[in-house]
C-alpha positions as CSV (number, residue, x, y, z in Angstrom):
1,M,37.3,55.0,116.2
2,D,35.6,57.1,118.9
3,R,33.1,59.7,117.7
4,T,34.1,63.3,118.2
5,L,32.5,64.7,121.2
6,S,30.6,67.8,120.3
7,T,28.9,70.5,122.5
8,T,25.6,69.2,121.1
9,D,26.3,66.0,123.1
10,V,26.6,67.7,126.4
11,P,24.0,69.7,128.5
12,V,25.0,73.3,128.7
13,R,25.5,73.2,132.4
14,F,28.2,70.4,132.0
15,L,30.2,72.0,129.2
16,G,32.7,73.4,131.6
17,A,33.0,70.1,133.4
18,V,34.0,68.2,130.3
19,L,36.4,71.1,129.4
20,L,34.5,72.2,126.3
21,T,34.2,75.8,127.5
22,G,36.7,78.1,129.2
23,R,40.3,77.2,128.7
24,I,40.4,74.1,126.6
25,P,43.3,71.7,127.1
26,W,46.0,71.7,124.3
27,R,44.7,69.6,121.4
28,V,46.6,67.8,118.7
29,A,46.1,69.1,115.2
30,P,44.0,66.6,113.3
31,Q,46.1,66.7,110.1
32,D,49.7,66.9,111.7
33,P,50.2,65.6,115.2
34,R,53.4,67.6,115.4
35,V,51.2,70.7,115.7
36,S,48.9,71.5,118.6
37,Y,46.5,74.2,119.4
38,A,45.0,76.1,122.3
39,L,41.5,77.3,122.4
40,Y,39.4,79.6,124.7
41,V,35.6,79.4,124.6
42,P,33.8,81.8,127.0
43,H,31.1,79.8,128.6
44,S,28.6,82.5,129.2
45,A,28.8,83.8,125.6
46,Y,28.7,80.3,124.2
47,S,25.8,79.4,126.2
48,V,23.8,82.4,125.0
49,K,24.5,81.4,121.3
50,Y,23.9,77.7,121.9
51,T,20.8,76.0,123.1
52,A,20.9,72.5,124.7
53,D,18.0,71.1,122.5
54,A,19.7,72.3,119.2
55,T,21.1,69.6,116.8
56,V,24.4,69.8,115.0
57,D,22.6,70.6,111.7
58,D,20.6,73.2,113.4
59,I,23.6,75.0,114.7
60,K,25.7,74.5,111.5
61,S,22.9,76.2,109.5
62,R,22.9,79.3,111.6
63,S,24.3,82.5,110.2
64,A,27.6,83.8,111.4
65,A,25.7,86.4,113.6
66,D,24.2,83.5,115.5
67,K,27.6,82.0,116.3
68,L,30.6,83.1,118.2
69,P,33.3,84.8,116.1
70,L,36.7,83.1,116.1
71,V,40.0,85.0,116.4
72,V,43.2,83.1,115.5
73,W,46.5,84.3,116.6
74,I,49.7,83.0,115.0
75,H,53.0,83.0,117.2
76,G,56.3,84.5,116.1
77,T,59.5,82.7,115.4
78,A,60.5,82.6,119.1
79,R,57.3,80.6,119.9
80,D,56.6,82.4,123.3
81,A,54.0,81.1,125.7
82,S,50.6,80.8,124.1
83,P,48.7,84.2,124.5
84,I,45.6,82.0,125.2
85,T,47.1,81.8,128.8
86,T,47.5,85.7,128.9
87,D,45.6,88.3,127.1
88,L,43.6,86.3,124.6
89,A,41.4,84.7,127.4
90,D,40.6,88.1,128.7
91,F,39.9,89.3,125.1
92,A,37.5,86.4,124.4
93,E,35.5,87.1,127.5
94,A,35.3,90.9,126.9
95,N,34.4,90.6,123.3
96,K,32.2,87.4,123.3
97,C,34.4,85.5,120.8
98,A,36.4,82.4,120.9
99,C,40.1,82.5,120.5
100,L,42.5,80.0,119.1
101,A,46.4,79.8,118.9
102,P,48.1,77.0,117.1
103,L,51.7,76.0,118.0
104,F,54.0,75.1,115.1
105,P,57.2,73.8,116.9
106,A,60.6,74.5,115.7
107,N,62.6,71.7,113.7
108,M,59.7,70.3,111.9
109,D,61.5,70.5,108.7
110,G,65.0,69.7,109.8
111,P,67.4,70.1,112.8
112,S,67.8,73.9,112.3
113,D,64.3,74.7,111.1
114,L,62.7,77.8,112.5
115,D,60.7,79.0,109.4
116,A,58.7,76.2,107.9
117,Y,55.4,77.3,109.4
118,K,55.6,80.9,108.3
119,L,56.6,80.2,104.8
120,V,53.3,78.3,104.4
121,L,54.4,76.8,101.1
122,Q,57.6,75.0,100.0
123,S,58.4,73.3,103.2
124,R,59.4,69.6,102.6
125,T,57.1,68.3,105.3
126,L,54.5,71.0,106.2
127,R,51.6,72.9,104.7
128,S,50.8,75.1,107.6
129,D,47.8,76.6,105.9
130,L,46.2,73.3,105.4
131,V,47.0,72.3,109.0
132,L,45.1,75.5,110.2
133,L,42.2,74.7,107.9
134,A,42.0,71.1,109.3
135,I,42.0,72.6,112.8
136,L,39.1,74.9,111.8
137,D,37.2,71.8,110.5
138,E,37.7,70.1,113.9
139,V,36.5,73.2,115.8
140,A,33.4,73.3,113.6
141,A,32.7,69.7,114.5
142,C,33.3,69.9,118.1
143,W,32.0,73.4,118.6
144,P,29.3,74.0,115.9
145,G,28.3,77.2,117.7
146,I,31.6,78.8,116.7
147,A,31.9,80.4,113.3
148,T,34.9,78.9,111.4
149,D,34.0,79.8,107.8
150,R,35.6,83.1,108.1
151,I,38.0,83.9,110.8
152,Y,39.6,87.0,112.3
153,L,43.4,86.3,111.9
154,G,46.3,88.1,113.5
155,G,50.0,87.4,114.0
156,F,53.2,89.2,114.9
157,S,56.7,88.8,113.4
158,G,56.8,85.2,112.1
159,G,53.1,85.2,112.7
160,G,52.7,88.3,110.6
161,Q,54.5,86.4,107.8
162,F,52.2,83.5,108.1
163,A,49.2,85.8,108.3
164,H,49.7,87.8,105.0
165,R,50.8,84.5,103.1
166,F,47.5,82.8,104.3
167,L,45.7,85.9,103.1
168,Y,47.1,85.4,99.6
169,L,46.0,81.7,99.5
170,H,42.7,81.8,101.4
171,P,41.2,85.3,101.4
172,D,37.7,83.7,101.3
173,R,38.3,82.3,104.8
174,L,39.1,85.7,106.4
175,A,36.8,88.2,107.8
176,A,39.8,90.4,108.6
177,V,43.5,90.1,109.1
178,G,46.1,91.9,111.2
179,V,49.7,91.6,110.0
180,G,52.3,92.5,112.5
181,A,55.9,93.4,111.6
182,P,56.7,90.7,109.0
183,G,60.4,90.6,108.6
184,R,60.6,89.2,105.0
185,P,57.3,89.7,103.4
186,T,55.9,88.1,100.2
187,F,55.1,90.7,97.6
188,L,52.5,90.2,94.9
189,D,55.3,90.0,92.3
190,E,54.6,87.5,89.5
191,T,58.2,87.5,88.4
192,Q,59.7,86.1,91.7
193,P,59.2,82.6,93.2
194,W,57.5,82.0,96.4
195,P,58.1,83.1,99.2
196,A,59.6,86.3,97.8
197,G,56.8,86.6,95.1
198,I,53.9,84.6,93.8
199,R,55.2,83.4,90.4
200,D,54.8,79.7,91.4
201,A,52.1,80.0,93.9
202,E,49.6,78.2,91.7
203,S,51.7,75.2,91.0
204,L,52.6,74.9,94.7
205,A,49.3,75.5,96.3
206,G,46.9,74.3,93.5
207,K,45.1,77.6,93.3
208,Q,45.7,81.1,91.9
209,V,46.3,84.2,94.1
210,D,43.2,86.3,93.5
211,K,44.1,89.9,94.1
212,A,40.5,91.0,93.8
213,A,39.5,88.5,96.6
214,I,42.4,89.8,98.8
215,A,41.2,93.3,98.2
216,R,37.8,92.5,99.8
217,V,39.5,91.5,103.1
218,P,39.9,94.3,105.8
219,I,43.7,94.4,106.4
220,Q,45.6,96.1,109.0
221,L,49.5,96.4,109.1
222,A,51.0,97.1,112.5
223,I,54.6,97.7,113.6
224,G,56.6,99.6,116.2
225,S,57.9,103.0,115.3
226,E,61.5,101.9,116.3
227,D,61.4,98.6,114.4
228,S,64.2,99.6,112.0
229,A,67.3,97.7,113.4
230,V,68.9,95.0,111.2
231,H,67.8,91.6,112.8
232,G,70.8,90.2,114.7
233,G,73.0,93.1,113.5
234,K,75.0,93.2,110.2
235,E,77.9,91.0,111.6
236,F,75.3,88.2,112.2
237,W,74.3,88.0,108.5
238,V,78.0,88.0,107.5
239,W,78.6,85.1,109.9
240,L,75.5,83.2,108.7
241,K,76.5,83.5,105.1
242,E,80.0,82.2,105.9
243,L,78.5,79.2,107.9
244,K,76.2,78.3,105.1
245,A,79.1,78.4,102.6
246,K,81.3,76.3,105.0
247,R,78.6,73.5,105.4
248,A,78.0,73.4,101.7
249,K,81.7,73.0,101.1
250,E,82.0,70.2,103.7
251,A,79.1,68.4,102.3
252,E,80.7,68.6,98.9
253,E,84.1,67.4,100.1
254,T,82.8,64.5,102.0
255,G,80.3,63.4,99.4
256,Q,77.5,63.8,101.8
257,K,74.1,65.1,100.8
258,E,73.8,68.7,102.0
259,V,70.8,69.3,104.3
260,K,69.0,72.0,102.6
261,E,67.2,74.9,104.1
262,T,63.4,74.9,104.6
263,G,61.7,75.3,101.2
264,N,62.9,78.0,98.9
265,T,64.4,80.4,101.4
266,A,67.0,81.2,98.9
267,A,64.3,83.2,97.1
268,L,64.3,85.5,100.2
269,P,67.1,87.9,100.9
270,L,69.6,86.4,103.3
271,S,69.5,89.5,105.4
272,F,66.9,92.1,106.0
273,G,67.1,95.6,107.4
274,S,64.3,97.8,108.6
275,R,60.9,96.0,109.0
276,L,59.4,99.5,109.1
277,D,60.7,100.1,105.5
278,S,59.6,96.7,104.2
279,I,56.0,96.9,105.6
280,R,55.6,100.4,104.1
281,E,56.8,99.0,100.8
282,L,54.3,96.1,101.2
283,Q,51.5,98.6,101.7
284,R,52.6,100.7,98.8
285,Q,52.7,97.8,96.4
286,W,49.4,96.4,97.6
287,K,47.8,99.8,96.9
288,E,49.2,99.6,93.2
289,D,47.2,96.3,93.0
290,G,44.1,98.0,94.4
291,I,44.4,96.4,97.8
292,E,43.8,98.8,100.6
293,S,45.1,98.4,104.1
294,T,45.6,100.6,107.2
295,L,49.2,101.0,108.7
296,N,49.4,101.5,112.4
297,V,52.8,102.6,113.6
298,V,53.0,102.1,117.4
299,D,55.0,104.9,118.9
300,G,57.9,104.0,121.2
301,F,58.2,100.3,120.4
302,A,60.9,98.4,118.5
303,H,60.3,94.7,117.5
304,E,58.0,94.0,120.5
305,G,54.9,91.9,120.3
306,K,53.7,93.3,123.6
307,G,53.5,96.7,122.0
308,V,51.9,95.8,118.7
309,R,49.5,92.9,119.6
310,P,47.0,95.1,121.5
311,H,46.6,97.2,118.4
312,I,46.0,94.2,116.2
313,L,43.4,92.9,118.6
314,E,41.8,96.2,118.8
315,F,41.5,96.2,115.0
316,L,40.0,92.7,114.9
317,K,37.6,93.8,117.7
318,T,36.3,96.7,115.6
319,R,35.9,94.3,112.6
320,I,33.9,91.8,114.8
321,E,31.7,94.7,115.9
322,A,31.3,96.0,112.4
323,D,30.3,92.6,111.0
324,A,27.9,92.0,113.9
325,A,26.3,95.4,113.1
326,K,25.7,94.3,109.4
327,E,23.6,91.3,110.4
């Protein structure tokens, strides 16, 4: 097996030529080849942090202040074009950080699967949190000058769902998190099963949800001021309920095994209304558990990533600057 090519193997002046700085080509996730990730590493900033005569051990032993911070952005359900090719590259250059964006394609958990990645747990075939952790391990090996122990995580819509569920399971890996407009959030409710609550999180993830550790992570909630419409409209949810019932009946009549939904989606409400109401309720319940967060309501936008993402990135920027000032 070929040894991983690290930036410590390449003279600084050649890092761009071997595509280890700048816009890195899409890479296959090491734990699950169905997933890929894009990465942007600003050459000038990385070169300042990195010296050609440093060994891997030298760089790994440095503090986070001596490495490039890493911002990770999680896409929404529509899986639009990677922001690495748009605003994240400019963000990385302007703020002297690296940016990473994984792609969890649809249909990973079945022919109609849109949700497996954002549920994090209870997919039949995917643990998206572990896939991200494996990606971070690979980045640490190939780019030891990037800080991967604690990342700055953000996501919108389905990405916001992933972000806060990752927070519940891995607060120790987060320097800050920005949660944008999650449609059906997981509440810290120990009476409800995942993903509606956290009753069975320990049995599913092999670890407890540590509310005290979550409270130590700077958290931003962000949403558009007009994000109050029922997703798809009320008639959509009536149709969807009827479709599910029809398919279940057909499977029973034909004796065929019904293709189940991804994970325990039955634990979530079939429909959901105002994301604005649900994110406010999430903040309220967090506060009862001693978890503080800031809520940024972006005036004039509905469920639109283009309006909310800049505010999440601005929050992550302020956290990067605050952490750098501590060192």
